[in-house]
N, C-alpha and C positions, 0 to 999 in steps of 0.2 A: 838756369832753365829748369832744373829739377824742382827748385822752389816754386817757380812760376807754374809748372805743371801740377805740382801738389796743390797750389793755391786754386788753380782752375778746378781740380778734382773736388776740392772741399766746397767751392762755391756752387758747383752744379747740383749736387744733391740738395743743398739748402733751397735753391730756386725751385727744384722739382717738388720738394716738400711743401713749399709755399703755394705752388700752383694746385697741388692735390688738396691742400687744406682749404683753399678758396673754393674749389669745386665741391668739396664735401659740405662746406658752410652754405653754399648756394643751394645744394640739394636739400639740406636740413631746413633752410629757410622756406623753400617751396613746400616741403612736407608739412611744416607747421602752419603755414598760411596759404592754403589752397585757394585758388580763385573760385568764388562761388558760382555754381552752375545756375542756369535759369530755374531749374527745379528747386534748388536750395533757396533762392530769393523768393520764389513763389510761396514756399512753405513758411519762410520767415515773416512774410507780410500778410499771411492769412490770419484773420481775426479769430480768436477763440469763439466757440459756439456760445451763444447767450445761455445763461443758466435757465433751467425750467422755472416758470412762474410757480409760486406756491399753489398747491392744489386746493380748490375750494372745499370747504367742509359742509356737511349736510344742511346745517341750519344758518349758514351765512346769508344775511339779507332777509331772513324769515321775519314776518310781521308778528306783532304781539298776538293777533288773532290766530295765526298758524301755530304758535307755540302754546297757546292756551289749550288745556285739555290733553297735553302730552305728559306721559309718565315715564320716568326712568326707573327700571327695575335693576337693583343691585343683587345679583345672585352671589351671596357670600358663603364662606365655609360654615357659617352659623345659621344660614337660612336666607330667605328673601326679604329685601327692604324695597318697598314700592314708594317712589317719591313723585308727587304731583307738582308740576311746574306752576309757579305763580309769576308769570312774566310781566304783568302790569306793575308789580312792585319793583322789579329790577330786570328790565328787558335784556341788557347786555350781559348781565351775569347769568340769567337763565339760558340765553343763547349759547354762551361759552360752555355751560355745564351740559347742555344737550349735545353740543359738538364733541365734548370729551367722551360722553357715553356712546354716541352713534359711531364715532370713528375708531372705537376700541382702545382709546388711550387709558381708560380706567381699568381695563382688563388686567388681572393679576397684580394690581396694586393692593396695598394693605391699609387698614386703619392703624396708623402709626402713632397716634397720640390719643390719650384718654384722660379726661378729668372726671374723677368718680362722681356719679350722680349729677353730672352737668352736661358733658359733651363727649362724642366720639368724633375724631377728625380723620378724614381721608384725603385723597387727591394728591398725595406726594408721589409723583410719577417716577421718581428715582427708585421707589420700592418695587417697580414692575419687573417681572421676569423677562420682559421684552425691552428693557431699558436700552435706548439708542439715541443718536444725535437728534432725531426728529422729536422725540419726547423731551429731550433737553431744551430744544428751541421752544417747544410748546410751553414749557414752564417759565420762559422769560417774557411771555406776552402779558402785559399788565392790563387790568380792567379798571374802568372808571368807578369811583365810589358811587354807590346807589342806595344810600340809606332811605328808608321809607317809614310810613306809619305802621307797617306790619310788625306786630309784637313778637319778640323772641320768647316763645313759649315752647313747652314740651312738644316735640315732633316737628318743629320748624327746622328747615335746612338753610344755612347761611354761609357766607363766604369769609374765610379767614384772610387777614391782611396784616401788614406791618404797621408801625406807628406813623409812617409817612403817608400822605395822601396817595390814592391810586396805586397801591402796591399789592392788591389782590391778584393772584395768578391762577392756580389750579387747586389749591387747598380749600376744602369745604368742611363744615362740621354739622352734625345732627345733634340737636338738643334732646337730652333725656330728662332734663329738668328745666325750670324757667330761668331765663336770663334777662331780667328787665334792664340791667345796666348796659346791655348791648343795643337796646332800642335806639334808633336814630343814628347809630354809629356804624353798624355793619349791614351788608346787603343781604337781607333775607329774600330768598328766591323760590323756595319750595316748601312742601309739607309732606311728612310721612303719611301715606294713605293706608298702607298696611305694613306690618313688620316692626312696629315700635318695640315689641318684646325682643326681637332679634338685636336691635340697637342696645337695649337694656342688658342683654346677655353679654354683648361685647364690652359694654361699660363696666360690668361687674367681674370680668375675668382678671386673673392675677396681674398685678402691675409692679413695675419698679419706678417709683415716683409717678411720671405720666407716660411711661413707655410700657406697652403690653409685653409681658414675658413671651407670649406666643401671639404675635399680631395676626388678626383675622384677615384673610385675603378675599378680595372681590374676584370671584372666578370669571364673571362675565357681567357686563353692563349693557342693557338694551333699551331702546326707546320705542314706545308704541302708544297709541291713544289710551287714555285712562279708562278702566272699567270699574265703575263704582257699584 
């Protein structure tokens, strides 16, 4: 009998432990997998808000007639460069440049490349003091190639691009010397109306190969009707 009683005493605690363990397990299971409330289901099924459409830029859809007679003034650390648009030669390129200037994308960027007695190159938005994701996206927009009969002479403003077709983005150059080998290959879209001496000064500043030792910054770019 003592053995039997001992056996019963040993069995009972084990059964109790099993019951308690099952209860704890059930409690943990409920805690880990709560039944979703109506509010939870409503939130889970709610569609995220549609992203905002890209904001229209000032010269989107502008006609050649509207762009003709517009001038972009680059207020640089070395002085003013006034560029007259020539949209009949390259309408999409002129429109893009007008948008860059009118939207403030060119503000605080630098002339980051110089070829002595040939060109100064700007439009590298990553040199901006306001560099952000919007400017980064702006630099990925490719423009169609728009070569024309406009000759690449001193004072002409044209669009830089890669070796592949349609790779122009935001980089532009101002010629301080003639470049006949560029004719019919690059999209010339403007002409320096005033300030070619400023471009020359930038071109003759100290260089390391083609990189200015002290890049000249465009403090502000503005668009207004040309005053001749």
